[in-house]
N, C-alpha and C positions, 0 to 999 in steps of 0.2 A: 353307377352310370359310366362316366367317361374317364375312369381312373386308368393309369398306365404306369409302368416302372421299367427301368433299365438296370441291367447288372453286367458287369464285366467279369468274364470267367477266364481263368488261365488254365490251359490244358497242357500237361507235359506227357510226352510219349516216351516210353522206355522200351528199348529193344529186348527181345527175348530170344532164346536159343530155339528158333523155329525152322532153321534151315540146316540140312545135313551137308557135310563136306562133299565136294564133287571132285573125283579124280579124273585127270586128263593125261592119258587115255583112261578109260574105265577099268581096264584089265591090264595087268603087267605079268610078263612071263620072262624068266631068266633061268640060267643054269650055270653051275660052276664045276670046274674039274678038281681033281685031287691035287693038282699042281698049283692051284691058286695060292698066292702068297698072302700071309696075314697082312691086314691093313688095306687090301685091295677093295676098291668100291665095287660092289656087286650090282647094285641097281639104284637108280635115283627115281623117286616118285614125286608127283606134284598134285596137290589138292588145294582147292579154294573153298571158302565158305562165305555165303552172301550176308551172313550176320555181321553186325558191326561190333567194335570193341572186343572185349574178352570172349564174347560168344563167337566171333569170327576168327579166332585164333585156332589154327590147326596144329595139333601135337601128335607126334608119331611114337609108337612104342612096340617092342617085341612082346609077343604073347609067350609067357613061360612055357617051356616044353623041353623035350629031350636034348635038342641041339641049340636051344636059344642062348646058352652060355658061350657058344662058339662065335657069336656075332655081336656087334655093337651097332647102335643106331644113334643118329643125331635127332633128338626129339623135336627140334624146330625146323630142320631142313630135310 
């Protein structure tokens, strides 16, 4: 008949890696000459990620290739 009940429920949401990094601007173009000195900054890029925590951390890397050993990169900036 007239029975009822109450329950308290705790819901915890966890962020997932569901957003891709966004570069601003979306395309970068640069060039260097043969006279460029070692240690010269060639280009600075910027990306953000709407995820939070570790999923929102952007890391940069050079893709291995013929000339990748001639360059260095700061993986966090």
